[in-house]
C-alpha positions in Angstrom: 69.3 36.6 -132.1 72.3 38.5 -130.7 73.4 41.6 -132.7 76.7 43.4 -132.3 76.2 47.1 -133.1 78.6 49.5 -134.8 77.2 53.0 -134.3 77.9 55.6 -136.9 79.4 58.1 -134.4 81.9 55.4 -133.2 83.5 55.0 -136.6 86.8 56.4 -137.5 86.6 59.8 -139.2 89.0 61.9 -141.4 88.4 65.3 -143.0 90.8 66.2 -145.7 89.0 69.1 -147.2 88.3 67.5 -150.6 87.3 64.2 -148.8 85.1 63.6 -145.7 85.2 59.9 -144.8 84.0 57.6 -142.1 85.7 54.2 -141.6 83.8 51.2 -140.2 87.1 49.3 -139.8 90.7 50.3 -139.3 91.9 52.1 -142.4 94.8 54.6 -143.2 95.5 56.6 -140.1 92.6 55.2 -138.2 93.5 52.1 -136.2 91.3 50.2 -133.7 92.3 46.6 -133.0 88.7 45.9 -132.0 87.5 46.8 -135.5 89.8 45.2 -138.1 87.0 43.7 -140.3 84.3 41.1 -140.2 85.0 37.7 -141.7 86.3 38.5 -145.3 84.9 42.0 -145.1 87.9 44.3 -144.6 86.8 47.9 -145.5 83.6 50.0 -145.4 84.3 53.6 -146.0 81.5 56.2 -146.4 83.0 59.0 -148.5 81.9 62.4 -149.6 84.1 63.8 -152.4 84.2 67.5 -153.2 83.5 68.7 -156.8 86.4 68.0 -159.2 88.3 66.1 -156.5 89.1 62.4 -156.1 91.7 59.7 -155.7 94.6 59.9 -158.2 96.1 56.8 -159.8 97.2 54.3 -157.1 97.8 50.6 -156.9 95.9 47.6 -155.4 96.5 43.9 -155.2 94.7 40.8 -153.9 91.5 42.6 -152.9 87.9 42.7 -154.2 87.0 46.4 -154.3 83.6 47.8 -155.1 81.9 51.2 -154.8 78.2 51.8 -154.3 77.2 55.2 -155.5 74.9 57.1 -153.0 74.5 60.5 -154.8 76.4 62.5 -157.4 78.7 60.6 -159.8 82.0 58.7 -159.7 84.4 58.5 -162.6 86.6 55.3 -162.6 89.7 54.7 -164.8 92.0 51.8 -164.5 95.1 50.1 -166.0 92.8 47.4 -167.6 91.5 50.1 -169.9 88.1 50.7 -168.2 86.7 54.2 -168.0 83.2 54.7 -166.6 81.0 57.3 -164.9 78.8 55.6 -162.3 75.5 57.0 -161.1 73.5 56.6 -157.9 72.5 53.0 -157.1 75.1 51.6 -159.5 78.1 49.4 -158.4 81.5 49.0 -160.0 83.5 46.0 -158.8 87.2 45.6 -159.4 89.1 42.4 -158.6 92.7 43.7 -158.1 94.2 40.3 -158.3 97.9 40.2 -158.8 98.0 44.0 -159.4 96.1 46.9 -160.9 96.1 50.7 -160.8 93.1 52.9 -160.9 91.7 56.4 -160.1 88.4 57.6 -158.9 87.1 61.2 -159.3 84.0 63.3 -158.9 83.5 64.6 -162.5 81.2 67.4 -161.4 82.6 70.9 -161.1 79.7 72.1 -158.9 78.2 69.1 -157.0 79.6 66.8 -154.4 79.5 63.0 -154.6 79.1 60.2 -152.0 79.7 56.5 -152.1 80.4 53.5 -150.0 83.8 51.9 -150.9 84.0 48.3 -149.8 86.9 45.9 -149.7 86.6 42.1 -149.4 89.5 39.7 -149.2 89.4 37.2 -152.1 89.5 33.4 -151.5 92.9 33.2 -153.1 95.8 35.5 -154.1 97.3 36.2 -157.5 94.1 36.2 -159.5 93.9 37.8 -162.9 92.6 41.4 -162.5 89.0 42.0 -163.7 86.3 44.7 -163.7 82.5 44.5 -163.8 79.5 46.6 -163.0 76.0 46.1 -161.6 73.2 48.4 -162.6 69.7 48.3 -161.0 66.9 46.5 -162.8 63.8 48.7 -163.0 61.6 45.6 -162.7 63.2 45.0 -159.2 63.1 48.6 -158.0 60.5 47.9 -155.3 61.8 44.5 -154.2 63.0 44.7 -150.5 66.1 42.6 -151.1 68.0 42.4 -154.4 71.2 40.3 -154.9 73.8 42.7 -156.3 77.1 40.7 -155.8 77.7 36.9 -155.5 80.3 34.3 -156.0 78.4 32.7 -159.0 76.7 35.7 -160.7 73.2 34.4 -160.2 70.1 36.6 -160.5 72.1 39.1 -162.6 74.5 39.9 -159.8 78.2 41.0 -160.3 80.7 38.3 -159.5 83.2 38.3 -156.6 86.0 35.9 -155.9 84.7 35.1 -152.4 81.9 33.2 -150.8 79.9 36.4 -150.3 76.3 37.3 -151.1 75.6 41.1 -151.0 72.1 42.4 -151.1 70.7 45.9 -151.7 67.9 46.4 -149.1 65.1 48.9 -149.7 62.1 49.1 -147.4 59.3 51.7 -147.3 58.3 52.9 -143.8 56.4 50.2 -141.9 57.5 47.3 -144.1 59.7 44.4 -143.0 62.0 41.7 -144.5 63.7 38.6 -143.3 67.0 36.9 -144.0 68.1 33.5 -142.9 71.6 33.3 -141.3 72.9 29.9 -142.0 75.3 27.8 -140.0 79.0 28.8 -140.6 78.1 32.2 -142.0 77.9 35.7 -140.7 75.8 38.8 -141.6 76.8 42.5 -141.6 74.1 45.0 -142.3 75.1 48.6 -143.2 72.3 51.1 -143.0 72.7 53.9 -145.5 69.6 56.0 -145.0 66.4 55.9 -142.9 65.9 54.1 -139.6 65.2 50.4 -138.9 64.5 48.1 -136.0 66.4 44.8 -135.9 65.1 42.6 -133.2 65.6 44.7 -130.0 67.9 47.3 -131.6 67.0 50.6 -133.3 69.5 51.8 -136.0 69.9 55.2 -137.7 71.6 56.1 -140.9 75.3 55.1 -140.8 74.8 52.5 -138.1 75.5 48.8 -138.7 75.3 45.5 -137.0 76.8 42.0 -137.3 75.6 38.6 -136.2 76.8 35.0 -136.5 73.8 33.5 -134.8 71.9 31.0 -136.9 68.3 31.9 -137.4 65.9 34.3 -139.1 67.0 37.9 -139.1 64.1 40.4 -139.2 64.3 44.1 -140.2 61.4 46.5 -139.9 61.6 50.0 -141.4 60.7 53.0 -139.1 61.3 55.3 -142.1 62.1 54.6 -145.7 65.3 52.5 -145.6 68.2 51.7 -147.9 71.1 49.5 -146.9 73.5 46.8 -147.8 73.4 43.3 -146.3 76.5 41.1 -146.5 76.1 37.4 -146.0 79.7 36.0 -145.6 81.2 32.6 -145.3 
């Protein structure tokens, strides 16, 4: 199986004082025509937000946007009336549809916060805006692959308006997992922490790979691993 690697140090980077961010794909002032997205996946930003800092109210439209909290906390408020504080391992998913405004802040006055912010293009424009969350199930805490977002909400996953299955991957050192890449689909794997071997490639935290080859993808953890696996139409 052929993998296309996206190394952490090759990503776009911006330091704004209150925000330190890495961009897997072109975003804001970072532009690379070779990295505009993968299938419907348009943005993966790895953000570290300073205490009491964040993104003030701003608009979005026609995009499925979700945040996966890595450490610290994230306070979300939007024009649909939602107000939440998300903790590590939790996901908030907002379908911007025909238009919504929101803000995201680190509510702590002393501790930083980190998250992956991810944008996926919806299957159609002009949808009714909506908001949902995914919280970890303690009964599945040790499962290597847990479905967190899907198009149909199965297995307790949050629902997205796109043919996309997104899995949280957690592997202890020495353990492995497999995933079948089906015809007409592609997989992007974003490694959050640890190190992993994927076929003939070794990945460290922040690295990613993509593949559109049909077959069985195998991941083996060299250290305790956490990541997100995107299976996209």
